[in-house]
N, C-alpha and C positions, 0 to 999 in steps of 0.2 A: 363708283357710287356715289351718290348724290342722298345725302341727310337732312336733315333740318331738326335744329334745336329745341324749337318749338312749335312741333306739331302742327298741335290743335287749331295755330291761326289762322294754318290754312284755311278753316272752313267758313270765316271772313271774304272769300275769296266770291262765297258765292252772290253778294252784294252786287257787285257791279253785274254777273250775270243774270241775275234778275232786271238790272237794271236797263239791261240791253234789250232783256227779250219785253219787258213791259212795255216801254219805248221804243216802238219799231220806227214810227216815224221821224225818230230822231235819232234812230241809230249811229249812219255814218258819223252824224260828229259830233256825239258823245264815246265812238269808239277809241278816239287815242284818250279819251279824260281815263277810261275801264283799265286801259293798258297801265297808266299813271300808277291809277289806286290798286290793279293787279301786282308791279312790280315792287309796290310801297309796303305790302304785306307780306312777299316772298321776303325783301330785306327783312321786315321784323320776325320773319317766320327763324331766321338765323339758318340757314343754305348751309351745307359743310359738303367737299368731297372725300370721299374716304376711300386713302390706298393703301396698299398692307404692304410691309416692309421687315425684312429679316434683323433683328438688331440685337444687342448685347451691353448689360452694363453689370461691371463687375463692384460688387462693393466691401471694401476696406474696413471687415475692423479692429479699431488700431487700440490695443490694451491699457490703458493708463492709472491702470491701480497702483501705491504706492512700490510695489515688487518690480516694477517696471521705470516708472517714471522718476523713482529715485534711484536706478540702476543704468541707466538708458540715458542717453543725450537726443534729443527731440531729433539732429542732426543726422544721429543716425537710423533711425525713422523712417523720415523723411528718403534719407538715399537707399533704402530697402524698399518704399515705395516706390519712389524713382524707378528701379532699376525691374523693377515688377513691371511700371505702367509701358517700357521701352521694351521691353520683350516681348510685350502683347499689344502690338498693333490694330487698328481696329474695332476696338471695343471704349465702349466713355466709362468712366468711373467716379464712383465716391465713395464716402467715408462715412463712416459712425465710431468715433471716438467711444472708449465706455470705460466706468469702474462701479460704482455702486450703482450710478447711473445711468445711460447712453445720452449724447451730442449729435447730432447731424451736420457734417457741414455746409448742406445746399446743395444744390444741382448736377446733377454727374456731367461733366467735361471730359473730352479727348485728354484733358493734359491729366496732370499727375496734382489728388485731389487736398483741399485745403483737410485737418484732420484735427484741429484747432489745439496743438500742445501748448502743453501748462496748466489746461483748461482744470477746476476744480470740482472732481464728479468723486467722490469719495472716499473710502477708507477699504473699500471690497471689492471684488472685482466678480459681478454681474454676468454670464455669459449669456444668460437670454433676454436680459433686458435689451442688448445689444442687438440682438435678434428681432427683438419686436422691430425694435424704430428703424432698423434697416428693411421691413418686410414695407412697414408702415411711410417710408417717404422713397423710397423706389416702388415701382410694381414690378411683382412679383413675377410673371410673365416677361417681365424685359432682364432678369436676375437669374444667371445661369451658376454665377460663383460667385463665392461669399473669399473673403482671403482675410483670414486668422490673425492677425499681430500680437504676437504675446508670447509670455514665457510659460504657461499652462496649467499656473499657480492662480486657479480659480477658485473664490470663495461659497458659490451658487451658479446653480442654472446651465449647467453644463448639459447634462443629460435632456430640461426641457428645448433649451438650444439647438442640440441634435434632433427631437423630433423635431421641430417647426422646420429645418432646413429638407430633412427626408419629406414631410408632407408637402413643401412648396416644390420639389427636387430639384433644391440647388446645394451643388456640389461646395463643401466647406477647405478648402486648401492654405496651410500654416505656413506662416514666414516667424519659424522660431526667435525671439529676440530677449537678451536679461540676461546678468550679469551674477553669477555669486559673489556676495563681497567675504570674500578673502577673513578680515579682518573684524568682524560682528563677532561681537558675546554677546547672549541672547540670557535672559531665566524665561524658564519652562513652565517651573512648576515652585508652587506653595503647599506645603501640606504640615497642618496641625489637628490637634481633636475638637470636632467641631463641639465639647465641652468638657472642663477641666476644673478641677476640684480645689480651692484658696487652699495656700499654703503646698501644695502637692506639684512636683517638679513636670514637665513632661517636654518634649522631644519635639522639635520643629524642621522638618524636612523639606532640604533647598536641592532644585533640580538648573544644571546651567547647560546650555551648550555651545562651546566652542567650532569656530572652524580648522582653528591651527591652536599648537604649543603657545599657549599664552600664561600671563599674571593680570588678574584683576580686584578688585577691590568688591568681596561684597558686605554691604551694610541691613542690621536689620533692623526697626525702628517696632517700638511698640506706639500706639494714639500718638505716632508724630514723633513721642521721643528715638535717639539714639539709644539703643542697648547693646550694640555691638558693631566692631565692625576691623575687617583682617584684609590684610592681600591673600589672597590663595591661590594657588595654583592649576593650571587648567588645560587639559592635556584635549585633543584634537575630540570630540564627540560631545557626548554627556558626562559631563558633571556632578557629581552628588554628597552635600554636606549636610551635618544635623548640626543643632545649635538646642539648649535645651534652657527655659525660663520656668520661673514662676510668678501666679500671681495672687494677690494675697488680698484685695477687695474685689466685690463681690458686682458681678457687672457685665459690658458686653466689651471684647478688645478687637480693635483691627494689626493685622499685623504686617507689614508691609519690607520688604527686600530687595532692596536697589544693589546692580551689578554694575561696574564702572572699570572699562580699559581705557590708556589713553590710547586716541587715533579709532577708537571706537562708532563707523559713518550715522547707525543708526539707535539714536536713544529711544525712539518707541516701545523697542524691547526689553528696554532695561529696568523694567520694574513690575514687580506682582504681589498685589497681596490677599490676606485671607481672616479669616472671621473665626473667632470665637468665644466662649461666655461661659461661665462657673456655673459648677452642678452641685449642688452639695449632696447628696447619691450617691451611692460606689455604681461606676456603673457597667464592673464585672462582677458574676456570679462563677466562681469554683466549685464547679463537685467533685468533690472527693474522697475516698475515704482514707484516705492517709492522716494521720495523728498531726505530722508533723510535715507538711508538703513541703519539698523545697521549690515549688513553683509559684508556692506563696512569696515566699522569700525573696526571687525574682521581681516577683511583678509589683513590691512595696519598695526594691530597689527603682524599680524602673517609672515609679513614680505615679502606678493606675491602680487609684480605691479599692479593693477586692474586697466582697461579701462571700466566704465559705460555707458549705452547707454539704452535710452528706447522704440528701436526694434533694432531689427535684422538683423545688415548690410546683405549684397549679400554674396556671396560665397566670390568674388574676395574680397570682404573691410575684410575677415578672416585672409587676410594674416600675419603669425606671431600671430597667435592666438592660446593657445596652449589648454585653457579648458574654455569652455562657462558654465556658473551660469542661470540660467534664476530663476529667485527669484521676488514676487514680483508682478506678470505678473498673472493677468486669463489667464487659459490655453488654456480657449475658444474661447479667441481674436487671438492665432493663428492660423494664414491663413496657405493656403495649401502651399503658397510658401517656410513661412519660415516654414513648418514641414521639405520640402525638402531641405531646406538647410541643417536644423540640420542632417537629414539623409546623406549627402551629407558627411559634416565636420566631422562626426561621421566615416561614414563607410568605404568613400575613404579613406578622408585624415590623418584619424588615431586619431582625437584629440578624449577630452572628454568630455561630459558634463553632468554636476549634474541638477535633475530637482528639487524644491523644492516646495511643494502639501501640502501646508497651506491650511485651511477652504479657503480665499479669494482665492486662484489661483483654488480652484476646483469648484467653484458655480458655476452651470451651465456648467459644465465639460460632456462632456457623453466618451472620452474620448476613443472612436472606432482609430483615427488614430495613434495620438500620442501614443499610451498602444502597438505599432506595439518597439517603439523604446526603452520602460521603462523597467527596468527586473523585473517588477507588476505587476500586475493582480488586473482586480477594480470585477471580476466575482468570485465564487466560486465555486473550483474545482470538477467536478463528477466523485467518484474513481464506476470503472464496478466490481460489483461483477462472481467472475469467480472461478471454480476448480480448482486444482493444475495444473499447465501448465509447460515446459520447453519452452523458444522460444529464438530461436537466433535472432538477429537482422543483415541482413547485412548489411553495409553503403558504397555505391561507393565513395569513398574520391577522384577520378580519380579528371585532372586538368579541366573537364567539369564541375564540381561544384563551381567551381572558381570565374564563372559570377555574374552579378549582378541578380535580378528580384526586381520590384519597389521598387526599394530601399533597400534593403537584399541582404545580399552574397548567393547564392545557399548554401552552405554548412552550412548556419547559418541556413538555411532553412529546411536543412535535419538535422543538429543537435536538431533540437525544435520538430520535426516529433518523431525524436527517442526520446527523452524525454518524450512528449505529449504517446508514444507507452507502453512508462518502466511506466507509470501513472499510466494505468488504470490497472495493473496488480494487487495483489493481496501481501502480505506480506510473505506468503508460497510457490506463484511463484516463477520458475527459468528462471532468462536471464541473456542470455550474448551480446555483443556486437562485432562485429568483422568487421573490417573498413580493405578495402580495394583499393587498384591501379594496377599496376603489379605484387604488392606483398602484403602479407597480414599481418593484428595483429589484436590480442585479444586488444581491448581498457579497456574490461572488462568480464572477467572469467562466465562460466554459473556458478550463483550462485543464494541463495536466493534475492529477489527482498527488504526486508526488509523494510526502509523506501525509501529507491530509493536513500539515498545522496551520497554514495561508486559509484555506478551508473553514475550519474550526473557529479561527478568531473570529474570520468574519459572521460566522452562526450566531456569536455571540450576542449582533447588537439587534437578534430578531426578538419585538416588541408585539403587541396585539393592540390595535384600536384602526378604526372605520369600520366600512361598510364589506362591502365581496360583491368584486365583479371578476370574475373567471376567462373573457371572451380578451382580451385586449392580453394581457400574460401569457395565455396558450400560442396565441399568433406571435408574438414579441421570441417565445422558446422555438417555434417552430421558422422561423425567420432566419435567428442566430445559427440552430443547426442545420439549417440549407446551406448555409456559408461554414459548414465545417465538417474539415473530411475526415472520417471515419468508417470503421466498417459496419456497425450497426448503430443507430441512436433513439434514443430512447423520452418519454418525459413520463417523468413519476412525480402526479399528482396525488396532495394530502389536504384533502379537504373535504367540507359538508355540500357543497356544490349547491349552497342558498345564495344566489348571485345576483346583483338588482332586476327590479322589477320593470327591465328597459330594451327597446330592439337594438339587438343584436344579428350580426349575420351568421347567425349558429349555422345556417341551410350552405352559403357560401365555405362555410370552416370544414363542415362534414363533405363536402364535395372534394378540396381541398385535401382530405385524408386518407379520403378513398381513390383519386387519382395518382397517388406519390410515386407510385410504378418501381422500380427497382430503390430510389435513393427515398422508399416510404419511410416514418416518422412514428414510433406508434406508441400510444399512452397508458398506458397502466393509471389505477387510479384507486384509491386507497379512501375509502366515503368512509368519514369521522362522523359519529355520537350517532342515535340513538334514530332520526329523522331524515337523513340528509336527501336531497334531491336525485334520484338513483333512477329515474329518466333521463336527467341532464348527462349525470355521469357516465352513465349505463352506454347510450350514442354517442358519446366521444372515443370508449373503447370498442366498441362494437364499428365507427368508420373506420379506426384506427386498426383494426388488430391485435387491439392490447389486454388486457386481466384486468377485470375488477373485483377488490378487496372490498369487506367490509368490517370494519373496526368499533362494533354496536360500544364497545371500552377504550374510550382513548388510550390506557394504558395499553392497549395491546400492542400499542403504533409499533414500537423496537423489533416486538416478536417478529412482527408479520416482514418489518422491511430488511433482514438479515436472517442467517441462520444462528441456532444455538451454538453459546461458546464452551468450549470444551473445559472442561476443570480442570483445577489447577496440576501441573504436572511436578512445577518444582518444591521445595519447603515452601514452610509458611515462614521459616525466621532463617535469617541470615544474618552468622556471627564472621567475627574476625575483625580487623582492622579497617575502617571500613572510610577514603576522605568522601570529605561532602563538598559539591559542588552548586552550580546553579544561578537566579541571580542575584542572590543576596550575599553571593561571593565576589562575584562580575562588581557588586556595591565600594568594595574595598574591606569586605569583611572578614576574616581570614579562619575559619570554621575551624574547628581541632575535630578531629576525625573519632568515628563513632567505634563504639567496640560490637551492637548490631542493631541490625531492625528490622521490623515485618515487612514481607513479600505482597506487596500491590502491584495494582496496572490502577495509574494513569486514565481515568473517563476520557471522548475525546474532545468534548469543550471544557475539560479543567484545565488550569493555568497552575503547572508547577513553578515552584522557587528556590528548593531547594532537592539534589538527585542526591543517593547513595549508591554511587557506583554509577547504575543504570537504570536503579529505578527512584520511584517514587518518594523522597523523603516529607516535603512539604509541600500540600497541592490545595490548591482552592479552586473555587466556580460560585456563579452563581446559585439561588438557586430561591427558589418565586422572588420576594423583594429583597431578598439577605442574600450574606454568603456561606456560605462552611466549609474549615480547611480540613485535612484530616493530617497528626503529626505522627509519622511510620518510625516510632521510635518512643522507648519511656523519656519520662523528663523526672524520675524519680534517683534518676545515678547509675543504676545497674548497666546500662550501654550507652550512659549519656556520664561517665565519670569523668571524663578528660574536661568536657564543660563546666563539673562541678567548682575548676580549679582555673576557671577561664573570667577572666575581668567583663570580656564583651554581651559574658546570655543576658545579665537583663538588657542590654543594650540589644539581641537579639529577637529579645522577649517583645518589648517595643515597637521592634521595626515587625515583627509579624502582626500583632495587636493593632498597628497603623497600618496595614495594607485590608486589614476586614474590619476596618471601620465602618458602621451602616452608613449608607448615604443620606438617609433620612432621618427624625429622632423614634425611638419604637414608642408608636401611641396606636394601646387598640383601638381600633376601628377606620383612622385616618394617616394616609402616607402622602407626604409631602415630595415634592417632587422638586427641581427648576430645572430649565431650560435655556439656550443665548437662540434665537430666530431671529439673524438680520440685527435689524435693531428693536427686537422686542425683546423682553423676558417674559418666559411662556412659564406659568405657575401651573405644576399638577394633582391632582389629589383623588387618591383613590379612597374611594370607602367603604367598609363591609362591614355585618354586622357580627356578634359574636359566633357566629357560624361558621364564616368565610365569608357569606354572602353577601351579593354587590347591593352596595342600600341607594335609593333614588329618593331624589323630590329635595334632598338638602339644599337651606339657607347656607351659604359659603360663602366668604369675603378675604381678598387677599390683599394684603398689604407688607407694602416695602418700608424696612428700616432702614437707614433712619430716616427716610427722604421724606416716608409719610404717604404716600402713593400710593391709592386704593381703587380697587376695582373686585363687582363683584364675579364669581366664579360660576361659568356656562354647564350643566350638563351637557358632553356632548355622548356620552356613552353607559351601557353598562357600570352604575358605581365609578364614573368617569369626570374631572368637574376640570376645566378649561380658564383661564383667565388673563388675558397679556394686560401688559404695565409697559410700559415707555424705561425704555434697556438706558440703566444711569451710566454715568463714566469707570475710568475703571479703580476699584476697588474692592473692601469689602464689604456686607452689605448680609442681612437677616430677612427672611420672608415670613410672614406670620400669615397664617391660612384658621379661622374662627368659625365654626361649626355652632352656626347660631341656635340650632334647631335642635343637637344634640349636647351645649353649654359647653363643649368645649375647645383649644387651642392645640395649636402646634404650630414653632419656629424653625426653622431651620436654617442656620446659614451657608452662601452662597459666597464667590469672586465673581467680579468681572475682569478679564484680563484684555490686556490689547488682541487688539482684529489681527486674524486670520492671518493678514496679508504679511505684517513684520513679523512672520516665525522661520521663517523661509526666504531664499533668492536662490538665482538661477533657475534654465531652463528643464520643468519637466517633460521630458520627452515621452514620455508613457503616454500622457494624458493627450497630451496635443494628435500623438500619432492614433490614440481609441479616436478622438473628433472624426481626423481625417480619414482614415478607416472607414468608419461609419456614414459617411457621407458621398464617399463615393471620391473624397479627394485627396492630395497627396502634401508631402512635407518639400515644400521647397528650399530646401540645405543647398546644393549645389549650382542648382540653377530657378531661373524663373519664371519659365513658360507653365502656363497650366495646364490643366489635363483639356484634352479633345473637349469641344463642344459636346455633350453627352443628350440634346435635344434642341433643335433651331426656335429660338425665342424669335416669333410671328408677333407682331402687336402695328394696330391702324395708325396710320395717322389723316388726323382730321385737318383739309386746307378750307379756311374762313372762305366763303364767297359774297355776304350779303350788300361788303361795297361794291360788288359787280352789281347785284341788284340794286343798289343805290345809284348808281351812274346810270343804269339800262334808266332806270325810272327818269332822271332828271333830262335823259338827253327824250325821253317818250312829252315830258312835261314841256319841253322848247320845241319840238315837232308842232304838238299841240298850240303851242299861243300862238307862232310863226301862225299856223294854219289860219288859225283864227282874225288876229291883227295887223297881219299884212294885208292888204288894198290887192281886193280881189282881181284878175286882169280881166278885161272884156275887150273885145277888136273892134275897130272903130271904121265908118265906112260902111257902106250899102255896096 
């Protein structure tokens, strides 16, 4: 097949043709010259001959992030790539090296490609950057396989890279490389109160991790001055330490901790910093009816300045308070106004609440209203008996779920509904959680429910933001369920159905649901709110044979999702000598036994920090912007008599309060937080009015201290403002947000840790397997053979013919010249 690079030039061929027609008398003489001109024009038009051939290029994506580059020699990676090249003859190969950015090696060849070892590509591992460059440097039509040479410890871009490969029809096979650094000791956490009182001691909590039993030196610095250094034994795994310090001068302080061990190969993960500042007003309010409460003594011993009151003040009177403890107060005496104040303090202002539930506190208490706040329930949960099924819960996390409903955030109610729904499944059933706004992400993949703890933990990450696009997550859930083996497959969609006003192939989706046959997947929908998009939601259920439920009041969601719980079947109070266990005990805190406790049941999204036998003793959970904890024993000495003689009681209280420390200042109307997003600092501010409604149109400005970098905050949702600042280096900082419209400001401390690449070494087999399975590739462990070509890649190869046209024009010109210049032969004689 002949084609032309510049076909419009061919129009000029009309000129010699017109000349031949117009000059008929000289046609014979002009014909050779017309041929020359025509051939020249053909050459200028760029003639090419296209031939189709079957070809395939294999692109190596070579991980050069620190977790690979610092543990694996380039020669070992070369040998790994060379073995794959040798085992797959007849293919061409190219390479893309990547870390935070990607770099291509050049033209694909039939030999082992150059992947530029040692090239500085940053301290992150962005697989999406590698995928984008691989698609750019090699025509995707010529590629059926990518080979990922990596340890699987990606910091970002894994899901995006998989989607790009799926869209291009490219399989990703994985060649695992990576070595666990057994001698490494890393500093993993430094925690201290973000505000302290001058002259009052406070605790600095330090965590390290070690790959093996060893010893290391821990050094603590305040504003660059060494205040403590000691050699500490390190067990394999997590190690926890605590140090007490006191500051006398008002101001801001950076605390830095450094761990050192002889022969430690990685210094990058040996230091962390945290930031605090002084505050004069007590930040803890103890609400108690006791005349001389033992808890107040413990708080004073722990260096926690505390105010005491017998009655809960109004919300305005809680200005400056960050934590409330209710102890020694009959809970039945709390009024509806008290409960509303506590709810608003936690959910809207981001404060923390600790409720102590001893026998005297619970006598005559029904628990109906307060239980909504607490991480524990007084009812025995009822389990449903179901056959094995696979269920995917689609949760609408768009900005419409950021509102309030009867004192609780809608996203929290949605989260609890999902938790309750998972709870009724059996351990053998399969469940997955897919959250969506304009984009979607798996909070929990489709897997056996088991005891549910893994799913409940992942659900804590559910946050509301962005718009709504239902089509993509529904298709994703259907695709994953198609690959799942189960007797019955079901999707439960919880949404208002108000999706983007953009074209989506819903008709094709409805046909897919209707034509499912024996493997049909049904979709049931819980339509949320007073004005849901019932037309779309009803169409989904009718096409799949599912059921549509309407939850006009979002607080009805949990009741719609599960059966009603059965009444409490055991006694309310358990007495005797009861041992205490849990994560706080695991930290090396030997807590004395109890003489009794109140029986409760942890809600599914709650975290139990202490157990009394098999029942929760100390549980906490997120509630709105803050946290709530329940202590299911008294702190007056009746059930905790052994604790009154225990020297570690003050430390235990301090540890509990540190775990409940608010993530942001408790400021009416403005909640500020920070996130690290790649190389940027994300500043977030939620603005509300006194009634809890979102406030729009504010003039907000974010400033990084002490650097002084400032950026205006852009409103991206109802009451939600965002600014992006350059991420500073490792250390402790403060972010100040100024609300010029309402003349107020909030400052929150935060720390910039070392890069995630330095947190762990060795091969993450699970991550690599997920990439391979999702794209139809394989793990190249034992051999180097790639999977069979799934699709023959056909490409058109162009052969340039313009040189031949030029040669033909030259030949024609010479013929014409010869005819005109050579003497004509004439016959002689008569």
